[in-house]
PABA-923000 format. One record per residue (C-alpha): residue in one letter; x, y, z; residue number from 1. Coordinates in pm, 1 decimal, always signed. Layout:
<recs>
 resn        u        v        w resi
    A        X        Y        Z  NUM
...
</recs>
This chain:
<recs>
 resn        u        v        w resi
    M  +3211.0  +9598.1  -1821.9    1
    A  +3001.2  +9362.3  -2036.5    2
    E  +3048.8  +8992.6  -2095.7    3
    I  +3066.6  +8909.0  -2466.2    4
    V  +3057.5  +8584.7  -2664.2    5
    I  +3169.8  +8570.0  -3027.2    6
    G  +3011.9  +8329.0  -3275.9    7
    V  +3205.9  +8248.1  -3594.4    8
    D  +3032.6  +8099.6  -3899.9    9
    G  +3256.2  +7969.0  -4178.3   10
    G  +3011.5  +7966.1  -4467.5   11
    T  +3076.0  +7865.4  -4827.1   12
    T  +3064.0  +8208.6  -4988.5   13
    A  +3121.1  +8423.0  -4679.6   14
    V  +3256.6  +8393.1  -4327.0   15
    K  +3116.4  +8593.5  -4037.5   16
    A  +3192.7  +8683.7  -3680.9   17
    V  +2917.8  +8815.6  -3454.5   18
    A  +2969.4  +8952.1  -3103.8   19
    F  +2670.9  +8903.2  -2871.5   20
    N  +2611.7  +9016.3  -2517.3   21
    L  +2478.0  +8751.2  -2282.0   22
    S  +2121.0  +8866.9  -2340.8   23
    G  +2152.7  +8767.7  -2706.3   24
    D  +2176.9  +9120.4  -2849.4   25
    V  +2414.0  +9169.4  -3143.1   26
    V  +2693.0  +9406.0  -3038.5   27
    S  +2898.6  +9400.0  -3357.6   28
    T  +2931.1  +9192.3  -3672.0   29
    R  +3166.4  +9153.0  -3966.4   30
    R  +3134.0  +8957.1  -4290.1   31
    E  +3405.3  +8872.8  -4542.3   32
    S  +3341.7  +8710.8  -4879.6   33
    V  +3544.4  +8403.9  -4974.3   34
    S  +3578.1  +8259.2  -5321.4   35
    V  +3501.9  +7916.7  -5466.4   36
    T  +3703.5  +7796.7  -5765.8   37
    Y  +3512.7  +7576.1  -6007.4   38
    G  +3683.2  +7339.4  -6252.3   39
    D  +3582.5  +7185.0  -6582.7   40
    H  +3513.2  +6842.0  -6433.3   41
    G  +3292.5  +6933.2  -6138.9   42
    E  +3568.5  +7058.4  -5907.5   43
    A  +3470.0  +7307.9  -5637.7   44
    E  +3763.5  +7419.7  -5422.2   45
    Q  +3858.7  +7684.9  -5168.8   46
    D  +4187.3  +7820.3  -5038.4   47
    M  +4202.6  +7717.7  -4672.6   48
    N  +4443.7  +7997.3  -4585.6   49
    Q  +4213.6  +8254.4  -4745.3   50
    I  +3930.7  +8128.0  -4525.8   51
    W  +4145.3  +8154.4  -4212.8   52
    E  +4258.0  +8507.7  -4299.7   53
    A  +3898.2  +8611.5  -4362.0   54
    V  +3789.8  +8463.5  -4027.5   55
    A  +4078.1  +8633.1  -3845.7   56
    T  +3985.3  +8966.3  -4004.7   57
    C  +3622.7  +8920.6  -3895.6   58
    I  +3711.9  +8836.6  -3535.5   59
    R  +3954.4  +9128.6  -3508.1   60
    S  +3695.7  +9363.8  -3655.1   61
    V  +3425.7  +9274.8  -3402.4   62
    A  +3680.9  +9274.8  -3118.8   63
    D  +3810.4  +9621.4  -3211.9   64
    V  +3471.4  +9787.6  -3157.4   65
    L  +3422.1  +9638.6  -2811.8   66
    D  +3483.4  +9845.1  -2501.0   67
    P  +3834.5  +9773.6  -2365.2   68
    A  +3671.7  +9670.3  -2038.5   69
    D  +3447.9  +9409.4  -2205.1   70
    D  +3527.7  +9046.1  -2130.3   71
    V  +3510.4  +8800.0  -2422.6   72
    V  +3417.2  +8484.3  -2234.8   73
    A  +3442.8  +8242.9  -2529.6   74
    I  +3453.7  +8198.1  -2906.1   75
    G  +3205.8  +7958.3  -3068.1   76
    L  +3250.2  +7795.1  -3408.1   77
    T  +3045.2  +7652.3  -3690.9   78
    G  +3097.0  +7614.4  -4062.3   79
    Q  +3016.8  +7438.8  -4385.5   80
    G  +3042.3  +7060.6  -4376.4   81
    D  +3168.1  +6774.3  -4591.3   82
    G  +3446.6  +6790.8  -4847.1   83
    A  +3813.4  +6710.9  -4787.1   84
    W  +4014.3  +6964.3  -4583.2   85
    L  +4362.6  +6814.6  -4559.0   86
    V  +4665.6  +6936.6  -4363.4   87
    D  +5011.0  +6788.3  -4310.0   88
    E  +5197.1  +6716.6  -3985.1   89
    K  +5277.0  +7086.6  -3941.1   90
    G  +4916.8  +7191.1  -4003.8   91
    T  +4983.3  +7329.9  -4351.1   92
    P  +4717.3  +7259.0  -4616.9   93
    V  +4845.8  +7004.4  -4866.6   94
    R  +4604.0  +7125.3  -5135.7   95
    P  +4296.6  +7346.9  -5166.9   96
    A  +3992.5  +7218.8  -4981.1   97
    A  +3762.6  +7019.0  -5207.8   98
    I  +3429.4  +7133.2  -5064.2   99
    W  +3081.0  +6984.8  -5033.2  100
    L  +2981.4  +7125.5  -5374.8  101
    D  +3253.4  +6924.8  -5547.9  102
    G  +3121.1  +6699.1  -5822.1  103
    R  +3435.5  +6541.9  -5965.8  104
    A  +3354.1  +6207.8  -5798.8  105
    S  +3008.3  +6173.5  -5956.0  106
    Q  +3106.0  +5867.6  -6160.5  107
    R  +3266.0  +5711.4  -5852.3  108
    A  +2936.9  +5765.7  -5667.7  109
    E  +2761.2  +5565.5  -5937.3  110
    Q  +3017.5  +5287.3  -5894.4  111
    W  +2957.1  +5280.6  -5517.3  112
    N  +2583.2  +5261.5  -5580.4  113
    D  +2637.4  +4966.8  -5814.3  114
    D  +2886.3  +4768.7  -5602.7  115
    G  +2706.5  +4803.4  -5267.9  116
    R  +2943.4  +5041.8  -5090.4  117
    A  +2678.3  +5314.6  -5092.1  118
    V  +2437.0  +5081.4  -4914.1  119
    R  +2702.8  +5005.0  -4653.5  120
    V  +2762.3  +5375.6  -4586.9  121
    F  +2388.1  +5425.2  -4547.3  122
    E  +2351.2  +5130.9  -4309.7  123
    V  +2620.0  +5255.3  -4071.3  124
    T  +2613.0  +5635.1  -4094.9  125
    G  +2256.4  +5688.9  -4214.9  126
    T  +2388.1  +5901.5  -4500.8  127
    K  +2328.6  +5884.7  -4874.0  128
    I  +2649.1  +5924.7  -5069.6  129
    F  +2713.3  +6220.8  -5299.1  130
    G  +3019.9  +6370.2  -5465.5  131
    G  +3125.9  +6587.0  -5171.9  132
    L  +3107.8  +6317.4  -4902.5  133
    F  +3451.2  +6258.6  -4745.5  134
    P  +3496.5  +5880.0  -4797.1  135
    L  +3401.2  +5911.8  -5164.0  136
    L  +3588.6  +6234.0  -5232.7  137
    I  +3912.0  +6132.4  -5059.2  138
    E  +3925.9  +5816.1  -5270.7  139
    E  +3889.4  +6032.3  -5581.6  140
    L  +4166.1  +6267.7  -5467.3  141
    L  +4399.6  +5979.6  -5388.0  142
    E  +4362.1  +5867.1  -5747.8  143
    T  +4368.7  +6204.3  -5925.3  144
    D  +4604.5  +6403.0  -5698.7  145
    P  +4805.5  +6140.1  -5509.3  146
    Q  +5123.3  +6343.6  -5465.7  147
    N  +4952.7  +6610.1  -5256.6  148
    T  +4678.0  +6400.6  -5098.2  149
    R  +4917.0  +6141.3  -4956.1  150
    R  +5100.8  +6414.5  -4764.1  151
    A  +4791.6  +6468.0  -4548.0  152
    A  +4812.4  +6392.3  -4176.4  153
    T  +4467.6  +6517.5  -4071.2  154
    H  +4130.4  +6592.7  -4224.9  155
    L  +3982.8  +6902.7  -4059.9  156
    N  +3640.8  +7023.1  -4168.8  157
    C  +3595.3  +7396.9  -4206.9  158
    K  +3518.6  +7485.4  -3843.8  159
    D  +3782.1  +7238.1  -3722.6  160
    W  +4040.2  +7407.0  -3946.9  161
    I  +3944.2  +7744.7  -3799.4  162
    R  +3974.9  +7605.8  -3445.3  163
    F  +4314.6  +7457.1  -3528.1  164
    K  +4436.7  +7800.7  -3639.3  165
    L  +4299.5  +7955.8  -3318.6  166
    T  +4418.7  +7691.4  -3071.9  167
    G  +4652.7  +7443.1  -3239.9  168
    E  +4413.6  +7158.1  -3146.8  169
    R  +4306.0  +6893.2  -3400.9  170
    L  +3953.3  +6797.5  -3290.4  171
    T  +3605.4  +6746.5  -3428.4  172
    D  +3249.1  +6687.1  -3303.4  173
    Y  +2984.4  +6422.5  -3359.0  174
    T  +2799.3  +6609.1  -3633.5  175
    E  +3113.2  +6632.4  -3848.0  176
    A  +3220.8  +6276.3  -3759.1  177
    S  +2883.5  +6157.6  -3889.2  178
    R  +2989.8  +6264.4  -4236.9  179
    S  +3266.5  +6004.8  -4255.2  180
    Y  +3258.5  +5673.5  -4064.9  181
    L  +3066.9  +5735.8  -3740.3  182
    D  +2831.1  +5458.1  -3631.2  183
    A  +2508.8  +5659.8  -3601.3  184
    A  +2326.4  +5389.5  -3405.4  185
    T  +2563.0  +5403.9  -3108.2  186
    A  +2742.6  +5736.0  -3169.2  187
    E  +3038.6  +5587.5  -2985.3  188
    G  +3306.9  +5637.7  -3248.4  189
    F  +3425.1  +5570.5  -3600.5  190
    S  +3327.4  +5232.7  -3745.1  191
    F  +3632.5  +5023.9  -3831.3  192
    P  +3411.4  +4761.8  -4003.2  193
    L  +3268.8  +5030.5  -4235.4  194
    A  +3614.4  +5162.1  -4320.2  195
    K  +3727.5  +4805.5  -4385.3  196
    D  +3431.9  +4736.4  -4615.0  197
    L  +3518.4  +5053.0  -4809.6  198
    G  +3884.7  +4957.3  -4829.7  199
    Q  +3977.2  +5269.6  -4633.7  200
    T  +4099.6  +5158.1  -4291.8  201
    E  +4421.2  +5358.7  -4327.9  202
    L  +4213.1  +5674.5  -4375.6  203
    L  +4084.7  +5650.8  -4018.6  204
    D  +4424.3  +5788.6  -3915.7  205
    L  +4331.1  +6117.4  -4084.7  206
    L  +4034.2  +6176.4  -3856.6  207
    P  +4070.6  +6380.3  -3535.7  208
    E  +3941.2  +6301.3  -3188.1  209
    I  +3565.8  +6344.0  -3141.3  210
    R  +3430.9  +6561.1  -2859.6  211
    R  +3086.9  +6689.3  -2762.3  212
    S  +2986.5  +7014.6  -2927.3  213
    E  +2955.1  +7211.9  -2603.7  214
    E  +3299.3  +7109.7  -2472.6  215
    I  +3612.9  +7322.6  -2470.9  216
    G  +3811.9  +7284.9  -2791.1  217
    G  +4122.7  +7468.2  -2674.9  218
    Y  +4243.4  +7814.7  -2588.6  219
    L  +4364.1  +8103.8  -2800.0  220
    T  +4737.7  +8077.6  -2870.5  221
    E  +4981.5  +8368.1  -2863.0  222
    E  +5010.9  +8366.2  -3241.8  223
    A  +4633.3  +8363.5  -3290.2  224
    S  +4592.5  +8627.2  -3019.5  225
    R  +4811.7  +8867.7  -3212.4  226
    R  +4613.9  +8802.4  -3530.2  227
    V  +4258.6  +8832.8  -3392.5  228
    G  +4312.2  +9090.2  -3117.3  229
    L  +4180.2  +8888.7  -2822.9  230
    P  +4361.2  +8776.2  -2506.3  231
    V  +4573.4  +8464.2  -2497.7  232
    G  +4382.2  +8183.4  -2330.3  233
    T  +4034.9  +8287.8  -2448.9  234
    P  +3828.1  +7962.7  -2453.2  235
    V  +3728.4  +7827.4  -2794.4  236
    G  +3440.2  +7580.3  -2818.6  237
    I  +3416.9  +7259.7  -3019.2  238
    G  +3104.4  +7367.9  -3207.3  239
    M  +2883.0  +7195.3  -3462.5  240
    L  +2822.2  +7158.7  -3832.5  241
    D  +2633.2  +7465.4  -3957.9  242
    I  +2305.2  +7290.5  -4035.7  243
    A  +2290.7  +7145.8  -3684.5  244
    V  +2406.8  +7451.1  -3491.6  245
    T  +2145.2  +7669.2  -3660.8  246
    G  +1883.3  +7467.7  -3474.4  247
    V  +2057.8  +7553.2  -3148.1  248
    G  +2043.2  +7920.0  -3247.5  249
    L  +1671.4  +7884.1  -3316.4  250
    G  +1606.0  +7712.3  -2984.3  251
    G  +1590.7  +7356.2  -3121.3  252
    A  +1752.9  +7091.3  -2900.7  253
    H  +1476.0  +6844.1  -2817.8  254
    D  +1337.7  +6546.0  -3007.9  255
    G  +1070.6  +6667.5  -3247.9  256
    D  +1219.4  +7014.6  -3296.8  257
    G  +1277.9  +7099.5  -3662.2  258
    W  +1396.6  +7386.7  -3880.1  259
    L  +1475.3  +7492.1  -4237.5  260
    I  +1772.1  +7683.1  -4378.0  261
    L  +1803.8  +7852.6  -4714.5  262
    G  +2156.0  +7961.7  -4796.6  263
    T  +2408.2  +7838.6  -5051.8  264
    T  +2241.7  +7503.9  -4996.2  265
    G  +1899.6  +7421.2  -4859.9  266
    F  +1823.3  +7227.7  -4543.4  267
    V  +1511.2  +7070.5  -4394.3  268
    G  +1552.4  +6867.7  -4076.9  269
    T  +1412.4  +6744.9  -3748.7  270
    L  +1558.8  +6591.2  -3430.6  271
    L  +1474.1  +6228.2  -3354.4  272
    P  +1551.1  +5997.5  -3057.9  273
    S  +1758.6  +5755.6  -3267.0  274
    I  +1844.1  +5636.3  -3616.1  275
    H  +1564.0  +5382.0  -3583.4  276
    D  +1305.4  +5663.5  -3582.1  277
    R  +1399.7  +5801.1  -3923.5  278
    R  +1107.5  +5891.1  -4146.6  279
    S  +1257.0  +5862.5  -4494.8  280
    E  +1499.6  +5629.7  -4669.3  281
    E  +1607.4  +5926.9  -4882.9  282
    S  +1722.9  +6141.8  -4590.8  283
    M  +2062.1  +6187.2  -4427.7  284
    L  +2150.3  +6178.8  -4058.9  285
    V  +2402.4  +6328.9  -3822.9  286
    A  +2447.8  +6228.6  -3461.1  287
    T  +2422.4  +6523.8  -3223.8  288
    G  +2633.9  +6376.5  -2942.8  289
    R  +2333.5  +6378.8  -2708.8  290
    G  +2306.2  +6002.9  -2655.0  291
    T  +2159.1  +5832.0  -2960.2  292
    Q  +1976.4  +6146.4  -3079.6  293
    V  +2009.7  +6216.9  -3451.3  294
    L  +1919.6  +6503.2  -3678.8  295
    E  +1737.8  +6363.9  -3982.5  296
    F  +1754.6  +6601.1  -4273.4  297
    M  +1743.5  +6661.7  -4643.1  298
    A  +1977.6  +6915.6  -4798.8  299
    P  +1907.8  +7024.2  -5156.1  300
    M  +2238.6  +7101.5  -5324.5  301
    T  +2153.2  +7449.2  -5453.3  302
    G  +1960.3  +7720.3  -5273.0  303
    T  +2029.4  +8091.8  -5313.6  304
    P  +2279.1  +8040.3  -5602.7  305
    N  +1968.2  +7989.3  -5817.8  306
    L  +1858.2  +8341.6  -5728.1  307
    D  +2208.5  +8483.6  -5774.7  308
    W  +2227.7  +8320.1  -6115.3  309
    I  +1894.0  +8449.8  -6246.7  310
    R  +1975.1  +8795.1  -6105.5  311
    H  +2286.6  +8812.3  -6323.5  312
    T  +2130.3  +8636.4  -6622.0  313
    L  +1848.4  +8892.9  -6641.7  314
    G  +2093.9  +9182.9  -6606.8  315
    L  +1975.6  +9274.8  -6257.5  316
    A  +2308.1  +9247.3  -6076.5  317
    D  +2304.4  +9618.4  -5988.9  318
    E  +1949.4  +9607.2  -5853.6  319
    S  +1873.7  +9553.0  -5485.5  320
    W  +1705.5  +9232.8  -5376.7  321
    E  +1402.6  +9440.3  -5272.5  322
    T  +1369.8  +9569.7  -5629.1  323
    I  +1419.8  +9222.8  -5777.3  324
    E  +1156.1  +9072.5  -5549.8  325
    A   +914.2  +9350.0  -5642.7  326
    R   +966.8  +9262.3  -6009.8  327
    A   +897.3  +8894.6  -5936.2  328
    R   +568.6  +8997.6  -5775.7  329
    L   +461.4  +9153.2  -6108.0  330
    S   +405.9  +8794.4  -6221.0  331
    R   +124.4  +8606.3  -6051.9  332
    P   +142.9  +8291.8  -5834.4  333
    G   +232.9  +8001.7  -6061.5  334
    A   +446.4  +8231.9  -6281.5  335
    N   +191.2  +8208.9  -6563.4  336
    G   +256.5  +7840.1  -6610.3  337
    V   +638.1  +7849.0  -6598.4  338
    V   +790.7  +7584.3  -6371.1  339
    Y  +1158.1  +7589.2  -6276.0  340
    L  +1352.8  +7282.7  -6161.2  341
    P  +1627.0  +7428.5  -5936.6  342
    Y  +1888.3  +7149.6  -5965.5  343
    A  +2173.9  +7377.3  -6073.1  344
    S  +2461.6  +7234.5  -5867.6  345
    P  +2754.4  +7089.5  -6067.9  346
    G  +2736.3  +6793.4  -5830.3  347
    G  +2374.0  +6711.0  -5917.9  348
    E  +2112.4  +6669.8  -5643.6  349
    R  +2086.3  +6486.0  -5312.3  350
    A  +1740.0  +6575.9  -5177.4  351
    P  +1470.1  +6461.2  -5175.8  352
    F  +1634.0  +6224.2  -5426.0  353
    V  +1994.0  +6147.3  -5518.4  354
    D  +2101.8  +6197.6  -5878.8  355
    T  +2450.9  +6317.3  -5963.3  356
    N  +2330.8  +6403.8  -6315.8  357
    A  +2040.8  +6628.7  -6210.8  358
    S  +2030.9  +6967.4  -6380.4  359
    A  +1819.0  +7281.1  -6379.6  360
    S  +1559.5  +7362.4  -6643.3  361
    W  +1243.1  +7556.9  -6717.9  362
    M   +918.2  +7396.4  -6827.9  363
    G   +606.4  +7558.7  -6972.3  364
    M   +767.2  +7860.5  -7137.8  365
    S   +615.1  +8025.6  -7445.3  366
    L   +637.4  +8344.1  -7650.7  367
    T   +413.2  +8510.1  -7393.1  368
    T   +653.1  +8436.4  -7104.6  369
    T   +793.4  +8755.3  -6950.8  370
    P  +1120.3  +8813.6  -6762.0  371
    E   +905.8  +8858.8  -6450.9  372
    D   +755.3  +8512.1  -6504.9  373
    V  +1102.6  +8360.4  -6535.6  374
    L  +1218.1  +8547.2  -6225.1  375
    R   +919.5  +8443.4  -6014.6  376
    S   +948.2  +8082.6  -6130.2  377
    V  +1297.9  +8064.2  -5979.6  378
    Y  +1170.0  +8190.4  -5644.1  379
    E   +893.5  +7931.2  -5666.1  380
    G  +1128.7  +7650.4  -5772.5  381
    V  +1355.3  +7707.6  -5473.9  382
    A  +1057.2  +7711.1  -5233.6  383
    L   +904.6  +7402.7  -5397.9  384
    S  +1229.6  +7212.4  -5352.4  385
    L  +1216.6  +7279.5  -4977.3  386
    A   +845.0  +7199.1  -4956.9  387
    D   +917.2  +6867.9  -5129.9  388
    C  +1161.1  +6783.1  -4849.9  389
    V   +912.9  +6891.6  -4579.7  390
    A   +662.4  +6644.5  -4721.5  391
    H   +915.4  +6360.2  -4738.9  392
    L  +1009.4  +6411.9  -4373.4  393
    A   +642.7  +6435.7  -4267.8  394
    M   +709.0  +6759.8  -4079.5  395
    T   +400.5  +6907.4  -3916.0  396
    G   +329.3  +7230.1  -3731.1  397
    D   +507.7  +7559.2  -3781.2  398
    L   +814.6  +7569.8  -4006.4  399
    V  +1094.9  +7759.7  -3829.9  400
    V  +1329.9  +7908.1  -4090.3  401
    S  +1668.0  +8076.8  -4107.4  402
    G  +1936.4  +8169.5  -4358.4  403
    G  +1991.3  +8450.2  -4606.8  404
    G  +1738.3  +8316.1  -4856.0  405
    F  +1459.3  +8339.6  -4600.6  406
    R  +1514.1  +8712.5  -4566.4  407
    S  +1295.9  +8716.3  -4875.9  408
    D   +933.0  +8764.7  -4777.1  409
    L   +832.1  +8613.4  -5111.6  410
    V  +1013.9  +8284.9  -5044.6  411
    C   +853.1  +8265.5  -4699.4  412
    E   +507.5  +8334.3  -4843.8  413
    I   +544.2  +8072.6  -5119.5  414
    L   +666.6  +7810.5  -4871.4  415
    A   +371.9  +7881.8  -4639.1  416
    D   +123.8  +7866.7  -4925.9  417
    V   +252.4  +7545.0  -5082.3  418
    T   +281.0  +7356.1  -4750.0  419
    G    -24.8  +7504.9  -4580.3  420
    Q   +190.3  +7559.4  -4270.1  421
    C   +287.9  +7877.3  -4087.7  422
    V   +644.6  +7985.9  -4163.1  423
    V   +818.7  +8134.3  -3857.9  424
    R  +1125.1  +8353.6  -3919.7  425
    Q  +1369.2  +8467.7  -3654.8  426
    S  +1375.7  +8849.3  -3648.7  427
    A  +1753.1  +8865.6  -3593.8  428
    P  +1990.3  +8726.8  -3860.2  429
    E  +2286.0  +8491.0  -3819.1  430
    A  +2122.4  +8198.7  -3639.8  431
    G  +2431.9  +7992.2  -3716.0  432
    A  +2665.9  +8228.9  -3535.9  433
    R  +2411.0  +8258.5  -3254.5  434
    G  +2399.2  +7879.4  -3217.3  435
    A  +2779.6  +7865.3  -3209.3  436
    A  +2775.6  +8133.0  -2939.8  437
    V  +2517.5  +7937.3  -2736.3  438
    L  +2742.0  +7629.8  -2734.3  439
    A  +3044.3  +7844.5  -2647.6  440
    L  +2866.2  +7985.2  -2342.7  441
    V  +2841.9  +7630.9  -2209.9  442
    S  +3204.6  +7565.6  -2310.1  443
    G  +3310.0  +7881.4  -2126.6  444
    G  +3119.9  +7784.6  -1812.4  445
    R  +2860.7  +8063.7  -1818.5  446
    Y  +2569.1  +7816.7  -1840.5  447
    D  +2538.4  +7454.9  -1733.7  448
    T  +2321.3  +7336.8  -2024.2  449
    V  +2264.0  +7419.0  -2389.5  450
    E  +1894.4  +7470.9  -2313.0  451
    D  +1972.8  +7736.8  -2050.3  452
    A  +2215.8  +7918.6  -2279.1  453
    S  +1972.5  +7903.8  -2571.4  454
    T  +1690.9  +8048.0  -2360.0  455
    A  +1912.3  +8335.7  -2251.1  456
    M  +2015.4  +8412.9  -2611.0  457
    T  +1670.4  +8386.2  -2772.6  458
    C  +1518.7  +8660.7  -2988.8  459
    S  +1179.0  +8739.1  -3141.2  460
    F  +1009.3  +8575.5  -3441.9  461
    E   +762.7  +8679.6  -3713.3  462
    C   +505.4  +8456.5  -3886.8  463
    F   +387.7  +8410.1  -4246.8  464
    D    +47.5  +8243.5  -4256.8  465
    P    -62.7  +8036.2  -4558.3  466
    H   -309.8  +8201.0  -4795.0  467
    P   -595.3  +7965.4  -4894.8  468
    V   -640.0  +8090.2  -5254.3  469
    R   -269.1  +8102.1  -5333.9  470
    G   -234.2  +7767.4  -5159.0  471
    E   -476.9  +7605.0  -5402.6  472
    I   -276.0  +7742.0  -5695.5  473
    Y    +53.8  +7625.3  -5549.1  474
    R    -72.3  +7275.4  -5481.2  475
    A   -142.1  +7247.7  -5854.9  476
    V   +199.7  +7395.6  -5932.0  477
    A   +362.8  +7143.1  -5697.9  478
    N   +201.8  +6856.2  -5888.3  479
    V   +330.2  +6989.9  -6221.2  480
    Y   +673.3  +7046.3  -6063.1  481
    S   +690.4  +6683.1  -5952.4  482
    D   +559.9  +6544.3  -6282.3  483
    S   +802.4  +6763.7  -6480.3  484
    R  +1096.0  +6631.6  -6283.0  485
    S   +988.1  +6273.2  -6342.3  486
    A   +953.7  +6343.1  -6714.5  487
    V  +1292.7  +6505.2  -6765.9  488
    C  +1516.3  +6306.9  -6529.2  489
    P  +1569.7  +6015.9  -6774.4  490
    V  +1766.6  +6247.1  -7005.8  491
    W  +1979.2  +6410.4  -6733.9  492
    P  +2274.1  +6174.3  -6799.3  493
    Q  +2267.9  +6267.4  -7168.3  494
    M  +2249.4  +6637.4  -7082.2  495
    R  +2556.7  +6605.8  -6859.3  496
    A  +2736.0  +6413.5  -7134.3  497
    L  +2659.6  +6697.6  -7377.2  498
    R  +2804.7  +6954.6  -7135.7  499
    Q  +3120.2  +6750.4  -7091.4  500
    M  +3146.3  +6703.6  -7467.9  501
    E  +3129.1  +7078.3  -7522.2  502
    E  +3386.2  +7141.6  -7246.6  503
    T  +3642.9  +6913.4  -7408.8  504
    A  +3569.2  +6973.8  -7778.3  505
    N  +3765.2  +7300.3  -7804.7  506
    V  +3588.7  +7377.8  -8129.8  507
    S  +3619.1  +7732.5  -8262.4  508
    V  +3308.6  +7879.6  -8419.6  509
</recs>
C-alpha cells in the first residue's frame, strides 16, 4: 500500500489532477481542456459547471489507475485567480464566470483611476486595479447584468468553487482574499472602510470565510465521492491562488524567495516580510497568511497565448512546438531587428505598467523580414516582458521558473541572456499541482509544516546560464523594446477605438 496525495490545478485553458506519492514522484496525471468565451466588448467568460466536470473527470482518471490498496491521504487545490465566480444560495452559478482576462470594465477602471478609488484599493490591498479585479468587475456586472448578478449569494474563486463541489464548504484563503478587500498590512480580514469608500459594503456579504492555506477545507461528500471515485471523507485542503502555490511547489516559502511563471499569463514575484518592504509602486501584492508576509509580484496579462497566436497565424498549428522552436532558431538573436510588443490581452496590460488600452505590435519590420524573424521576435517579446518585471522588482540571483511556457529552452535561454542571471527550471512539470499537494499534506496531517512537506516533495532542477555575446545583443534589444513601447503607447487608446468602431460598424465589403 502506498500513500498518495492528489494536487488539482484549475487553470484558465486546462485543468489538471496529478497524483503524487509522498516522495514527490508523479504516479498519474490527467489534463482536460476548458474553453474561454470571448465577447465583442472585452468579455472573457467560462462555464463554471464545465470546469467542475473537467476537474471531476481528471480526479477520477488519476484515481482509477491507483492500486486499490493505495490510500489517498488528501486532495490539494489551486486555480486561476480574480474574476467574478458567483453562485446562489443553493450553490448554483447565477451566470458564467467572468474571469481575470475580462476587459469589459476597462472604462470603469479609468474612472476609478480618475476619482481616487484606484488609489484607495492600492493603499489597502497593495493591488493595482485592472478589468478582471473583483471589486471593479462586480460593479460592472451589477450594472450590465443586474438580473443574474443580484441573485448571487457567494463569490467563489476557481479553486474555491472546486472545493465547494467536493465538500459543500464555502471558504477561501488569504491569497484569494487579497484580490478583493483584504487589509494587506494586517492580513486580519476584509476592510470595511475600503468597501465603504468604494460604495460596496453590501458586497462583503458575498465573500466567504478566510482560512490559512494549509488548513482543512472540508471532506469529500457522498455525491462528490461518486463522481470522482474516492472515499467519502477524504480531506480536501484550503489551498492557494495558483501564482502563490507554484512557489510552494518550487520550494519557496521564506522571505526573499522568488519565482517566475509563464503560462496563459506571466508572473514574476518574490516573498517579503510585509507590505512596507515592497520594491515597486507598479507591483501587486497578496498576503500569504503567514503573519504579515506578502508576495509582491507583477503579472503580465498575456504569456503563452502570444505563442499560440503566432503559431496559428503562420500556419504552423499542425507542427510540434519542437519544430516551431527550431524554426525560430533559424533567425538570429534580435530577430534581425524585429521587436514585438506582447500586449495582446483584450484587457490591456497590468505589468510592469497598467494600461487597459495596451495592444500588441511589431516594430522594425521590412521587406527582408522572414517568417522566422517574426516567430523569433514573439519568443523574444514574451521573454523581454518578464525580464522587464524582474528589473522592476530588483530580483537578484538565480531565476527559478515554472509553467508551460518555460518548457521552451529558447525562452529560458533568452531570459537568461537578457537578465544576465541563471535561469533554473524544475525538471518535473506541474509545480502548481505539486504546491497544492504540499499544502494538502499538511492539511491531511502527514507533515507538521509546509517547509517539511515541501522538502519531502522536492525534485531536481536544470540551469540555463547567460551567454555573454548574446547578452550584449539582448541588452540592446531590451533598450529598443522599451523605447518602442514608449513611442507607441500614446496611440493605444485610438487603436482600441478603431477596433471597437470596426466591431460595431457592421459594414459589408
